[in-house]
N, C-alpha and C positions, 0 to 999 in steps of 0.2 A: 046981581044975575051974572055978570063976568066973575067975580069971586067964587061963586059957587061952581062955576065951571071949571074956573083954573084948579079948585080943590078937587072936582072929580078927574080932572084928566092926570092931576100929580098922584092921586090914589091910584089909578088906573096902572099907572108907569110903575108905582113901586109895587102892586099886586104883580104885575106881570115880569118884575124883576125878581120876587120872591118865587115864582112859579118856575122861573128858569135855575134856579139855584145859584145866583148871581151874586147873593148878599154875601159880605164878607164880614169881619169881624169890624167892630165900630171905631171909630176913629175920634182921636184926639183932634182940637183945633188946628194943631200944626200939622195934620194929617197923617201922625203917626196911628198905625193900627194898635187897638186895645188887645189885650191877652183875651183869646176865646175864653180861656179858663180861669178860674181864681187860683191864687196859690196853694189855697186848703184841696181844691179839686184835683190839682196837679197832683200834690203829697198822696191824696187818697188813691187817685188812680194808680200811682207807682207802688203804693204798699199792696192794693188789690193785685197788682202783678208780681210781686213776691221781693219788692226792692224795701230796702230797709236803709237807717241813716240817711233819708236823702238831706242834703243841704246844700247851700250856695244856688239855691235857685234863683234866676233872674229871667224875667219876661224879655222876650227880644220885637224889633219893631214888625215882625211880620206876623206876631201874635201868638207864636211858639214862647215857649221855654227852654233853658239849657240850665244844667246843674249837675250834681254828682250825689251818687248813691251805692249802696252795697247792695250786690246781687251774689247771695251765697256769702262767700270769703273774700269777694272782689270786689275792689272798688270800680265803679264805671262811672263815664261822662255821658250822660241821658240829656237826648234831646227830646220834647214833647211837642209835637207839631200841632196847630192850632186846628186839626183834625182830630187829635188825640190818639195820633199814633207816636209811639217810643221806639226809637233806636238808642243803641248803648255800646260804646267802644271801650 
């Protein structure tokens, strides 16, 4: 009975957290955030936004990605946020 009650409380807390939007990217055992998107998803998202020749993509501890890509005839340093936002410099 106690195990069942504990499970119900844990499920309630989890559901409440999801409802508030406080869930973040999954973490590794060391506490480091896993990327919110896979490398393939990041590459496709950049291609959909007009970027080509994407290379040197690296996941960051906060779940974002950084790398380089071409936009038109200019090389850009791109950051893809864990929320999918893209910034280029």
